[in-house]
C-alpha positions, 0 to 999 in steps of 0.5 A: 054464422058458424059457431067457434070451437072456443068462445074467446075469439082473437081474430075475426068476428063470430056474431053478438054472442061472442062480442062484449059490451061496447053498447054505448060505442055501437049506439054512436057508431050506428046513429052517426052512420044511419044519419049520413055522418062519417066516423073516425075511431081512434084507439090503440092497437088490439083494443077491439076497434076492428071487432066493433066495426064488424059488429056495427056493419052487422047491425046495419038496417036492411037498406045498407050494404057495407065494404070493409078494407084493411089497408095496414098491408098496402104500400102504395095507391095501386095497393089500396085499389087491389084492396078496394076492388077485392073488397067490393067483389066479396061484399056487392051481390052481382045479381042487381043491375047496379051490381052487375054495373060495378063488376063489369067496370072492375072486369074492364080493368083486366084483373087477375083473379087468384083465391085466398088459400085459407078463406077461399075468397077471391082476391083481385090484382090490377096493374095500371099505369103510374097516375091511373090508380086515383081515377080507378078508385074515384070510378069504384066509389061513383059506382058505389054511390049509384047503388040502390042501397046506402053504402058504408065503407069501413077503412081500417088502419087509415093513417097508412095512406100517410106512408104512400109514395104519392104525395097528398094522398089525403087531399086527393081522397078527401077531394074524391069522397066529399061529393058522394051522397050514398056513401058514408065512411068509417075511418079507424087507426091505432097510431093515435097521433097520426089519426089526430093529425089527419082529422084534427089538424086545421091544416089537414084536408080531412079537418073536421070532415067526420065525428071523432069517436075514441075507443077505450077499454071494456068496462071491467063489470061487463067483461067479468059477466061476459067471461063467467057466462061463456065459461059456465055455459060450457061447463066450466067453473070460474069465480068472479075473483079469479076473473078479476085477477086475470082482468088485473093481469091483462089491464082489461086490453081486449086482445090480451083478455081474450088471448088469456081466456082462450088458452085457459078455456083450451086447457080443458080445466073444469074449475079455473083456479089462481094456479091454473090461469097463471100457469097459462099466463106463464106459458104465454110469456115462454112462447113470446120470449124469443121475440122479446130477446130479439127486441133487445138485440134491436134496441140500444142499450139505453132504449132497452133500459128505458123500456124495462123502467117504463114496464116496471112502473106500469105507466110513467107520467114524467119520464125525464124527471129527476126521480124516475131517471135516478131511480132506474139509472137511466143517465141524463134526461137528454139521453131518456128523451132520445130513447123515448123518441126512438121507442114511440117511433118503433111503436114499443111504447105509446101515449094516452091520457087518464081520466084527469087528462094527464098524458102517461107512457106505457109499453105497448106490448102487454106480454112484453110488459109482464115479461120485463116485470119479471 
């Protein structure tokens, strides 16, 4: 795998050398997958679940093959079909008899093949009559089920199927895959309440059909060692205390840790000081400021005030409490409740649970939170 110019990766996967920790999660996911158990990963956005999936897929035994699809950009079943077919074309070798059979089936659908201008990889677009998408998706699954190797299909941002105009998509999909013997699934999603609705609600078709795995933050000590090692290996000096300052500012949130370290590394300093990393952090906030100001235009005054209040508190357990409402001059608890629901729907804030299982609210975008704090 090609060595990255910067060791702190913010997109894609470059191998285990540039992947930090997640040893327990990797072990659990590999154990489930190689023992025929499908898994559902649930995590907030940008915490590293996609990197974990690709890390695990790269560690599968030689008698396994994998297909990864991200369905967040999809809007209907035809988009799902196109995404699946494209991934199969790029993942399944055509040399084997079964591989040729799968490709012959795909060709029978008369796809229009184009090439991604960035990656050069082929992309398939198939136009079929309404109601035929399900049949063709099911056929792809059945062909993969006959493949000589065990097949792992990872579907990222799986909750997107709930946005499709087709009714009961989860029921149809569950029915389609439950008879497969040679195909294991990894479902992942960042809209936690929707993923829990899909897999933990007794009234839904996917209820208890997989093992649930929640993905949290990377251990701070492990991240500290990882960061120091990569700076040191590239002739840069950074102390443990400086790294801990950076981790505190990024809240140990994987994407933002990687982004800040990437910027600090790219600046080319031979020795990293507090002033130098803070300068790069400030530049990040300046770069995003025009976007943050746009958020202010799109939100109501009450929603913006509540967003600021949550950002300045860090995390809030009782947003409608008298103390919180009064401290930040938010009006009435009823007004706060309406704004809270709107911010959750717009994914400006999210809910999670602390080690004591108490629910709290937090601003989703860490850079926005730091900007609002200032």
